[in-house]
C-alpha positions as CSV (number, residue, x, y, z in Angstrom):
1,M,-45.4,22.9,28.4
2,K,-46.8,22.3,25.0
3,K,-50.6,22.6,24.7
4,L,-52.7,20.2,22.7
5,L,-55.9,21.2,20.8
6,P,-58.7,22.0,23.3
7,I,-61.3,19.3,23.8
8,F,-64.6,20.7,25.3
9,I,-67.8,18.8,25.8
10,A,-71.1,20.6,25.9
11,L,-73.5,18.2,27.4
12,L,-77.0,17.6,25.8
13,S,-79.9,15.5,26.9
14,T,-78.3,12.5,25.1
15,F,-74.9,12.8,26.9
16,S,-75.8,10.0,29.3
17,V,-75.1,7.5,26.5
18,V,-71.8,9.1,25.5
19,A,-70.5,9.4,29.1
20,Q,-70.4,5.6,29.3
21,N,-67.3,5.7,27.0
22,D,-63.8,5.5,28.5
23,G,-62.0,8.8,29.2
24,L,-65.1,11.0,29.5
25,P,-66.5,12.7,32.7
26,S,-68.4,10.5,35.1
27,N,-71.9,11.6,36.2
28,P,-72.1,14.6,33.8
29,E,-75.1,17.0,33.9
30,P,-76.9,18.0,30.7
31,G,-76.2,21.5,29.5
32,K,-72.9,21.9,31.3
33,C,-69.4,22.1,29.9
34,Y,-66.3,20.2,31.0
35,V,-62.6,20.6,30.2
36,K,-60.0,17.8,30.4
37,C,-57.1,18.9,32.6
38,V,-53.8,17.4,33.6
39,S,-53.0,18.2,37.2
40,H,-49.9,20.4,37.6
41,D,-47.0,20.0,39.9
42,V,-47.4,21.5,43.3
43,F,-44.5,23.6,44.7
44,K,-43.6,25.4,47.9
45,T,-41.5,28.5,48.2
46,E,-38.3,28.2,50.2
47,T,-35.4,30.6,50.8
48,E,-31.8,29.8,50.4
49,E,-28.7,31.9,51.1
50,V,-26.5,32.1,48.1
51,K,-23.0,33.4,47.8
52,I,-23.3,36.0,45.0
53,Q,-19.7,37.2,45.2
54,D,-16.6,35.5,46.6
55,G,-14.3,37.3,49.0
56,Y,-11.5,39.0,47.3
57,K,-8.5,41.3,47.9
58,V,-8.3,44.9,46.9
59,L,-4.8,45.7,45.7
60,S,-3.3,49.1,45.8
61,V,0.1,50.1,44.5
62,V,2.6,52.3,46.4
63,P,4.7,53.8,43.6
64,A,8.5,53.5,43.6
65,K,10.9,56.3,44.6
66,Y,13.6,57.6,42.3
67,K,17.0,59.4,42.6
68,W,19.2,61.2,40.1
69,V,22.5,59.8,38.9
70,E,25.0,60.8,36.3
71,E,26.1,58.4,33.6
72,K,28.6,58.6,30.7
73,V,26.9,57.5,27.5
74,M,28.0,57.0,23.9
75,I,26.3,59.5,21.6
76,K,27.9,58.3,18.4
77,E,29.4,54.9,17.8
78,E,32.8,54.3,16.3
79,S,32.6,54.1,12.5
80,K,34.8,53.6,9.5
81,K,35.3,56.0,6.6
82,L,35.6,54.2,3.2
83,I,37.7,55.7,0.4
84,Y,37.0,54.1,-3.0
85,H,39.8,53.7,-5.5
86,P,38.5,52.9,-9.0
87,A,39.9,50.1,-11.2
88,Q,42.4,50.9,-14.1
89,F,41.7,49.7,-17.6
90,E,43.4,49.4,-21.1
91,W,42.0,48.8,-24.6
92,K,42.3,45.4,-26.3
93,E,41.2,44.2,-29.7
94,V,39.0,41.1,-29.8
95,P,38.2,39.0,-32.9
96,Y,34.6,37.7,-33.5
97,V,32.5,36.1,-36.2
98,K,30.5,38.9,-37.8
99,K,28.5,36.5,-40.0
100,E,28.4,32.8,-39.6
101,A,28.9,30.3,-42.6
102,E,25.6,29.7,-44.4
103,K,24.1,26.8,-46.3
104,M,22.5,28.0,-49.5
105,L,19.6,25.7,-50.3
106,S,17.7,25.3,-53.7
107,V,14.6,23.2,-54.4
108,K,13.9,21.0,-57.4
109,P,10.1,20.3,-57.6
110,A,8.5,16.9,-58.2
111,T,7.4,15.8,-61.8
112,F,4.3,13.8,-62.8
113,G,3.4,11.5,-65.8
114,T,-0.1,10.9,-67.3
115,A,-2.3,7.8,-67.0
116,S,-5.9,6.8,-66.6
117,Q,-8.1,4.4,-64.4
118,T,-11.4,2.8,-65.1
119,I,-13.9,2.6,-62.1
120,K,-17.2,0.7,-62.0
121,V,-19.7,3.3,-60.9
122,Y,-22.8,1.1,-61.0
123,P,-22.9,-2.7,-60.6
124,E,-24.6,-5.2,-63.0
125,T,-28.2,-5.8,-61.8
126,G,-31.4,-7.7,-62.8
127,S,-35.1,-7.6,-61.9
128,W,-38.4,-9.4,-62.7
129,Q,-40.9,-7.5,-64.9
130,Y,-44.5,-8.1,-65.9
131,T,-45.7,-7.6,-69.5
132,A,-49.1,-8.1,-71.1
133,Y,-49.5,-10.1,-74.3
134,A,-52.0,-9.5,-77.1
135,D,-55.1,-11.6,-78.0
136,C,-55.8,-12.5,-74.4
137,A,-59.0,-14.5,-74.2
138,S,-59.7,-13.9,-70.5
139,P,-61.7,-10.8,-69.4
140,N,-59.3,-10.5,-66.4
141,P,-56.2,-8.6,-67.3
142,E,-54.2,-10.4,-64.6
143,D,-54.6,-13.6,-66.6
144,C,-52.8,-12.0,-69.6
145,K,-49.4,-11.1,-68.0
146,T,-46.0,-12.8,-68.4
147,L,-43.1,-12.5,-65.9
148,C,-39.6,-11.9,-67.4
149,Y,-36.2,-11.5,-65.8
150,V,-34.5,-8.4,-67.2
151,K,-30.7,-7.9,-66.9
152,K,-29.1,-4.4,-66.6
153,D,-25.4,-4.1,-67.5
154,A,-22.8,-2.5,-65.2
155,Q,-21.6,1.1,-65.8
156,Y,-18.0,2.3,-65.8
157,K,-16.1,5.7,-65.8
158,T,-12.6,6.4,-66.9
159,V,-10.6,8.9,-64.7
160,A,-7.4,10.7,-65.8
161,T,-4.5,10.3,-63.2
162,K,-1.0,11.9,-62.7
163,P,1.4,9.4,-61.2
164,L,4.6,10.7,-59.6
165,A,7.6,10.6,-62.0
166,T,10.4,12.1,-59.9
167,A,10.2,13.2,-56.2
168,A,11.0,16.8,-55.1
169,A,14.7,17.3,-54.0
170,T,17.0,20.0,-52.5
171,A,20.6,21.1,-53.3
172,Q,22.9,23.1,-51.1
173,N,26.1,25.3,-51.4
174,I,28.2,26.5,-48.4
175,K,28.8,30.3,-48.1
176,S,31.9,31.1,-46.0
177,A,31.7,33.0,-42.6
178,A,32.7,36.7,-42.3
179,N,35.1,37.7,-39.5
180,A,35.8,41.1,-37.8
181,T,37.3,42.6,-34.6
182,Y,36.1,44.9,-31.8
183,K,37.8,46.9,-29.0
184,K,37.1,46.5,-25.3
185,Q,38.5,47.8,-22.0
186,V,40.0,45.2,-19.7
187,V,41.0,45.6,-16.0
188,V,44.8,45.9,-15.5
189,K,44.4,46.9,-11.8
190,K,41.3,46.0,-9.7
191,A,39.3,48.6,-7.7
192,W,40.0,48.7,-4.0
193,V,38.6,50.4,-0.8
194,E,40.7,52.1,1.9
195,E,39.2,52.0,5.5
196,V,39.7,55.0,7.9
197,V,38.6,54.5,11.5
198,I,36.5,57.4,13.1
199,P,36.5,57.2,16.9
200,A,33.2,57.1,19.0
201,K,31.8,60.2,20.8
202,Y,30.6,60.3,24.5
203,S,28.5,62.6,26.7
204,T,27.4,62.8,30.4
205,I,23.7,62.5,31.1
206,K,21.5,62.6,34.2
207,R,18.8,60.0,34.7
208,Q,16.4,58.8,37.5
209,V,16.9,55.3,38.9
210,I,14.8,53.4,41.4
211,D,15.8,54.1,45.0
212,V,12.8,52.3,46.7
213,P,10.9,49.8,44.5
214,A,7.1,49.9,44.1
215,K,5.1,47.6,46.3
216,V,1.5,46.2,46.5
217,V,-0.7,46.6,49.5
218,E,-3.5,44.0,50.0
219,K,-6.9,44.8,51.6
220,P,-9.3,41.8,52.1
221,V,-13.0,42.2,51.2
222,A,-15.5,39.8,52.7
223,P,-17.8,37.7,50.4
224,K,-21.4,38.8,49.7
225,F,-24.5,36.7,50.2
226,S,-28.1,37.0,49.0
227,T,-31.4,35.3,50.0
228,V,-33.0,33.6,47.0
229,K,-36.6,32.3,46.8
230,K,-36.9,28.9,45.1
231,Q,-39.7,26.6,44.2
232,V,-39.5,23.1,45.7
233,L,-41.7,20.3,44.2
234,I,-43.8,18.7,46.9
235,K,-46.4,16.9,44.7
236,E,-46.0,15.7,41.1
237,G,-48.9,16.4,38.7
238,G,-49.7,14.6,35.5
239,I,-53.1,13.1,36.5
240,S,-55.9,13.6,33.9
241,T,-59.2,14.9,35.3
242,W,-62.4,16.5,34.0
243,E,-63.2,20.0,35.4
244,E,-66.6,21.6,35.1
245,I,-66.2,25.0,33.5
246,D,-68.4,27.9,32.4
247,C,-69.3,27.2,28.8
248,G,-68.5,30.8,27.9
249,L,-64.9,30.4,28.8
250,V,-64.1,27.8,26.2
251,K,-64.0,30.6,23.5
252,A,-62.0,33.8,23.5
253,T,-63.2,36.2,26.2
254,K,-62.1,39.8,26.1
255,L,-60.4,41.4,29.2
256,N,-61.2,45.0,29.9
257,I,-57.6,46.2,29.6
258,L,-56.5,49.5,28.0
259,W,-52.9,49.6,26.9
260,D,-51.0,52.9,26.7
261,L,-49.8,53.7,23.1
262,G,-46.8,51.5,22.2
263,S,-46.5,50.2,25.8
264,A,-46.6,46.7,27.3
265,T,-46.8,47.9,30.9
266,V,-49.7,46.5,33.0
267,R,-51.5,49.5,34.5
268,S,-53.1,49.4,38.0
269,D,-56.7,49.3,36.5
270,A,-55.6,46.4,34.3
271,K,-54.2,44.5,37.3
272,R,-57.6,44.9,39.0
273,E,-59.3,43.4,35.9
274,I,-56.8,40.5,35.8
275,D,-57.2,39.8,39.6
276,K,-61.0,39.8,39.2
277,K,-61.3,37.5,36.1
278,L,-58.1,35.5,35.7
279,L,-56.5,35.2,39.2
280,T,-59.8,34.2,40.7
281,L,-60.4,31.6,37.9
282,L,-57.0,30.1,38.1
283,T,-57.0,30.0,41.9
284,S,-60.5,28.4,42.1
285,K,-59.7,25.9,39.3
286,P,-56.1,24.8,40.1
287,N,-56.0,22.2,37.3
288,I,-57.1,24.3,34.3
289,S,-54.8,26.1,31.9
290,I,-55.5,29.3,29.8
291,E,-54.3,30.9,26.7
292,L,-53.7,34.7,26.6
293,A,-54.0,36.3,23.2
294,S,-53.1,39.9,22.7
295,H,-54.0,42.0,19.5
296,T,-53.2,45.4,18.1
297,D,-54.7,47.8,15.6
298,S,-53.3,48.2,12.1
299,R,-51.3,51.3,12.8
300,G,-47.6,50.7,12.7
301,S,-45.7,47.9,10.8
302,A,-46.9,44.3,11.0
303,S,-43.6,43.1,12.6
304,F,-43.7,45.9,15.3
305,N,-47.3,45.1,16.1
306,R,-46.7,41.4,16.4
307,A,-43.8,42.0,18.8
308,L,-45.8,44.6,20.8
309,S,-48.7,42.2,21.2
310,Q,-46.4,39.4,22.3
311,R,-44.9,41.7,25.0
312,R,-48.4,42.6,26.2
313,A,-49.5,38.9,26.4
314,D,-46.2,38.1,28.2
315,A,-46.8,41.0,30.6
316,V,-50.1,39.6,31.7
317,K,-48.6,36.2,32.1
318,N,-45.7,37.5,34.2
319,Y,-48.1,39.4,36.4
320,L,-50.1,36.2,37.1
321,V,-46.9,34.3,37.8
322,S,-45.9,37.0,40.3
323,K,-49.2,36.2,42.1
324,G,-48.3,32.6,42.5
325,I,-49.8,31.0,39.4
326,S,-47.5,28.5,37.7
327,G,-46.2,29.7,34.3
328,N,-46.9,26.1,32.9
329,R,-50.6,26.8,33.1
330,I,-50.5,29.9,30.9
331,V,-49.8,30.1,27.1
332,S,-49.1,33.7,25.9
333,K,-49.4,34.5,22.2
334,G,-49.3,37.8,20.3
335,Y,-51.2,38.1,17.1
336,G,-50.4,41.7,16.2
337,E,-52.8,43.1,13.6
338,S,-53.6,39.7,12.0
339,R,-57.1,39.3,13.6
340,L,-58.9,42.6,13.3
341,L,-62.5,42.7,14.4
342,N,-63.5,45.4,11.8
343,N,-62.3,46.6,8.4
344,C,-59.7,49.1,9.9
345,S,-56.8,47.6,8.0
346,D,-53.7,49.4,6.6
347,G,-54.8,52.5,4.6
348,V,-58.4,52.5,5.7
349,P,-59.4,55.7,7.5
350,C,-60.9,54.9,11.0
351,S,-61.7,56.8,14.1
352,A,-59.8,56.3,17.4
353,S,-62.7,54.4,18.9
354,Q,-62.7,52.0,15.9
355,H,-59.0,51.3,16.3
356,Q,-59.6,50.8,20.1
357,V,-61.9,47.8,19.3
358,N,-58.9,45.9,17.8
359,R,-56.5,46.7,20.7
360,R,-57.5,43.9,23.0
361,T,-56.3,41.1,25.2
362,E,-58.4,37.9,25.3
363,Y,-58.3,34.6,27.2
364,R,-59.8,31.2,26.9
365,V,-59.6,27.9,28.8
366,L,-57.4,25.1,27.3
367,S,-57.8,21.4,27.6
368,K,-54.6,19.3,27.9
């Protein structure tokens, strides 16, 4: 079951005013702590006989019995012997075109005349221009200006050109083909194959044949049963209540558990500590839940330590479950070496007792 953030109330002398709000404990006492709990489902243990293995049959085989018999077998199949007679040839003269007729081409290049072309390279333009005139009586120069429109003639350029006089052309002459002959061999009698039959060969062998066939003998085996304990719900939980709790239990409290190096096995001395502190608490307060947090020192890799601490926290939880405490009331979490109590981190030289401080399992009460 997912746990929410814990909600704890340490009552002060002014709590009587706060307690009037909805959802808070009724009749609280100053200086005491309360935890909000959700009642858990109540189960009873029953036993049920379960068939763990169906009945079946054991099959055994009685092997077959054999006898010897003689049999004539073919050791070489009938075959054919092939005699090849090659083809017979004679020489023959064959005419062919040694060099084909050829077109002899010649080229007469194009000719050009002379001419010229005049191109306007700048258009005719005009613009207004100011000029001052002499003997101006005004002290302001702007009063002595005249505005005139000045025209600028167009500019031209003559370019020499070469117009086409006669186009390029080709002329052709035909050169006759050259003929010749060659000799080749032609078949006057085709090749042929003569077939000669070779008879098959036989031999007598001995072999074993089945005289009495194999058979299967069946032996029945009865089914197996096992008695299983199961939890039957007799009362549903889910009711929110406020439970008075020791204020010291709302924060992490160390359990006096010593773990063997690299081990997550709960020792007998650790079980006595768990019975004394946790089993008693969870039995006397049936509605509260707790968190188990296990830690390691920095020796070993971070991933190994995180997994080891999780196995140790789970081991304590499983022990409490074996004592009848519902697993829904316990959250187990391994933190590895992430929450050291001193500076004994990776690479820092520390004594065995300093490392022991960090190898711990803690618990605290949760509020749902």
